[in-house]
C-alpha positions in Angstrom: 345.4 127.0 220.0 342.1 128.3 221.5 341.9 130.1 224.9 338.7 131.4 226.5 339.0 133.8 229.4 336.2 134.0 232.0 335.0 137.6 232.8 332.7 138.4 235.7 332.1 141.3 238.1 331.5 138.8 241.0 334.1 136.0 241.0 333.4 133.5 243.7 335.9 133.0 246.6 334.9 129.3 247.1 335.4 128.4 243.4 336.3 130.4 240.3 337.4 129.5 236.8 339.8 131.9 235.1 340.3 130.4 231.7 340.0 127.2 229.7 341.3 126.2 226.3 342.9 123.6 224.0 346.2 123.2 222.1 347.4 120.8 219.5 351.1 120.9 220.2 353.9 120.7 217.7 356.5 117.9 218.3 358.6 118.5 221.5 356.6 121.7 222.3 357.4 122.5 226.0 356.3 124.9 228.7 358.3 125.8 231.8 359.9 125.3 234.1 357.6 127.8 235.7 355.4 128.5 238.7 351.6 129.2 238.5 349.4 131.2 240.9 346.4 128.9 240.6 345.4 125.3 239.8 345.5 123.9 236.2 344.2 120.6 234.9 345.4 119.4 231.5 343.6 116.5 229.9 345.3 114.6 227.0 342.9 113.8 224.2 345.4 112.7 221.6 349.1 111.8 221.6 351.4 111.8 224.6 354.1 113.7 226.5 355.8 114.1 229.8 355.1 116.1 233.0 357.7 117.0 235.6 357.2 118.2 239.2 359.1 117.7 242.5 362.0 116.1 240.5 359.7 113.4 239.3 358.8 112.6 235.7 355.5 111.3 234.6 354.7 109.9 231.1 351.2 111.1 230.2 349.2 109.6 227.4 345.7 109.9 225.8 343.0 109.6 228.4 345.1 110.9 231.3 345.2 114.2 233.0 347.9 116.0 235.0 347.4 118.5 237.9 349.4 121.7 238.4 349.2 123.2 241.8 349.9 126.8 242.8 353.5 127.8 243.8 355.0 124.6 242.4 357.7 124.5 239.7 356.4 122.4 236.8 357.5 121.5 233.3 355.7 119.6 230.5 356.7 118.6 227.0 355.0 117.0 224.0 356.3 113.8 222.6 358.6 114.3 219.6 356.9 111.7 217.5 353.3 111.7 218.8 352.7 115.2 220.3 349.7 115.6 222.4 346.5 117.6 222.0 345.3 118.7 225.4 342.5 120.7 226.9 342.9 122.6 230.1 341.1 124.6 232.7 342.5 127.1 235.3 340.7 127.6 238.6 341.2 128.5 242.3 339.1 128.9 245.4 338.7 127.9 249.0 336.9 124.6 248.1 339.6 123.3 245.7 341.4 121.3 248.4 338.2 119.6 249.3 337.5 118.6 245.7 341.0 117.3 245.3 340.7 115.3 248.5 337.5 113.7 247.1 339.1 112.9 243.8 341.9 110.6 242.7 344.3 113.7 242.3 346.7 115.2 244.8 350.0 117.0 244.9 351.7 113.6 245.6 349.6 111.9 242.9 349.2 114.5 240.1 348.3 112.0 237.3 344.7 110.9 236.7 343.6 108.1 234.4 340.1 108.5 233.0 339.0 104.8 232.6 335.5 105.5 231.4 336.1 108.8 229.5 333.4 110.6 231.5 335.9 113.2 232.8 337.2 114.0 229.4 333.6 114.3 228.0 332.7 116.7 230.8 335.7 118.9 230.2 335.0 118.9 226.4 331.4 119.9 227.2 332.8 123.0 228.9 335.2 123.9 226.0 333.0 123.1 223.0 330.8 126.1 223.8 333.7 128.5 223.5 333.1 131.9 225.2 330.2 131.7 227.6 328.4 133.7 230.3 330.0 133.2 233.7 327.0 131.3 235.1 327.2 128.7 232.2 331.0 128.3 232.7 330.6 127.6 236.4 327.7 125.3 235.8 329.6 123.1 233.4 332.7 123.3 235.6 330.7 121.9 238.5 329.6 119.0 236.3 333.2 118.4 235.4 334.2 118.3 239.0 331.3 116.0 239.8 332.5 113.6 237.1 336.1 113.8 238.4 335.1 113.1 242.0 332.8 110.2 241.0 335.9 108.3 239.7 337.6 107.9 243.1 337.6 104.3 244.3 335.0 104.3 247.1 334.8 102.1 250.2 331.4 101.8 251.9 332.5 103.7 255.0 334.0 106.5 252.9 330.9 106.8 250.8 328.7 107.1 253.9 331.0 109.7 255.5 331.1 111.7 252.3 327.3 111.7 252.1 327.1 113.1 255.6 329.3 116.0 254.6 327.5 116.6 251.3 324.2 116.7 253.2 325.5 119.2 255.7 327.0 121.4 252.9 323.7 121.4 251.0 321.9 122.4 254.3 324.4 125.3 254.8 324.1 126.5 251.2 320.3 126.4 251.4 320.0 128.1 254.9 322.6 130.9 254.5 319.9 133.5 255.3 319.5 132.0 258.8 321.6 131.5 261.8 323.2 128.1 261.5 324.4 126.3 264.6 326.7 123.3 264.4 324.4 121.4 266.8 321.4 122.0 264.5 323.6 120.9 261.5 324.5 117.6 263.3 320.8 117.0 264.2 319.9 117.5 260.6 322.5 115.0 259.4 321.6 112.8 262.3 325.1 112.2 263.6 327.1 113.3 266.7 328.4 116.9 266.6 332.0 115.9 267.3 331.9 113.2 264.6 330.5 115.8 262.1 333.3 118.2 263.0 335.9 115.5 262.4 334.4 114.6 259.1 334.3 118.3 258.0 337.9 118.7 258.7 338.7 115.5 256.9 336.8 116.3 253.7 337.0 120.2 253.6 340.1 121.0 255.6 338.1 123.3 257.9 335.7 123.1 260.9 331.9 123.4 260.3 332.0 126.8 261.9 334.7 128.0 259.5 332.9 126.5 256.6 329.6 128.2 257.5 331.3 131.6 258.0 333.2 131.3 254.7 330.0 130.5 252.8 328.0 133.3 254.4 330.7 135.9 253.8 331.4 134.7 250.3 327.6 135.1 249.5 327.8 138.6 251.1 330.5 139.8 248.7 328.2 138.9 245.8 325.2 140.7 247.4 327.4 143.8 248.0 328.0 144.0 244.2 324.4 145.2 243.9 324.2 148.8 245.1 320.5 148.5 245.7 321.1 146.3 248.8 322.1 148.2 251.9 324.7 146.7 254.2 322.0 145.9 256.7 320.0 144.1 254.1 323.1 142.1 253.0 323.7 141.2 256.7 320.2 139.9 257.2 320.4 138.0 253.9 323.3 135.9 255.2 321.9 135.3 258.7 323.2 138.3 260.7 320.5 140.1 262.8 323.1 142.7 263.9 324.8 144.6 261.0 327.7 145.5 263.4 328.4 141.8 264.0 328.3 141.2 260.3 330.7 144.1 259.6 333.2 142.8 262.2 333.1 139.3 260.8 333.5 140.6 257.2 336.4 142.9 258.1 338.1 140.1 260.0 338.0 137.9 257.0 338.6 140.3 254.1 340.6 143.1 255.8 338.1 145.8 254.8 334.6 146.8 255.9 331.6 145.9 253.7 331.2 149.5 252.8 334.8 149.9 251.7 334.6 146.6 249.8 331.7 148.0 247.8 333.4 151.4 247.2 336.9 150.0 246.4 336.6 146.7 244.5 340.4 146.8 243.7 341.1 146.3 247.4 338.9 143.3 247.6 340.7 141.8 244.6 344.0 142.2 246.4 342.6 140.6 249.5 341.1 137.8 247.5 344.4 137.0 246.0 346.0 136.9 249.5 343.3 134.5 250.7 343.7 132.2 247.7 347.4 131.7 248.4 
C-alpha cells in the first residue's frame, strides 16, 4: 500500500486534496462501516469488490470508481477470489458539489464507469509521481476532474448552459482584483442577468454574488499568509477599496478578522473545517 499526504501552508477553501494512494488488497479485505469527514474517490484498476452505502450494495469491477461522501456510513470489501487493486484520492472544498453535479457521480449514483479509460489514466498521472509539491498535486487533480466531468452525457442545451457558467467563472477568477457586478458578468457572458443567476445556482449551488464573494475571500486567505502584505493591500488585491468593508466581509465569512486569521492560523483551520461540513 502507498499513501501520499499533501502538505501546504495555504490549503484552498474552494478545493483541496488531502491525500492519495493505492492498495492491492488481500482477498476479502474490508474497510468500515465508518464515516468520513471529506470526499473519497476509489478507482478499481484490477479485480473487483463491493461497495455499500444507504443500505444499497454495488458490485464494482475494473474500470469503475465509487464515491464516498462526507458524513455517510460506507463499507467496502475486496472480492474473495479476485481482490481489487484500487487507487484513491481524498479531497474537499466549496466547489466539490459543483464538480459532482457536472459529472456522472452523485450521492444517489455513487458508481462511475470509465468507458474510455481517460479518468483512470488521469488519476494514475497524479499517483505515479508519488510525493509532490502542493501546486503539482492540485494541477494534476484539476486535470483529473476535467477528465471526469468530460464523461457526462451531454445534451446540446446542457453544454451551452455549462459554457455560460464556465465563461463567467473564468471572468471572476481573472478579475478578482476588481469590483465585479453581476450585471457586468451577465453582459460579458451575453445573457440575461436573471438567467445567469439561475444557471449559477443550478451548476454551482450558489448565486453569482455568493460565488464572487467566496472566490475573493478565498484568495484573500492565501494573500494573508504572506506577512509582507498589509491587510489594506490584501483588500485592494481582491477588489475592496475600503479595508473596513473587506474586514467586515472576511469576519462574516470566517468568524475572525483578517488580522486575527494571520496571527492565529489554528483558528482559521477550525473555521475552515466548519465551513467544509
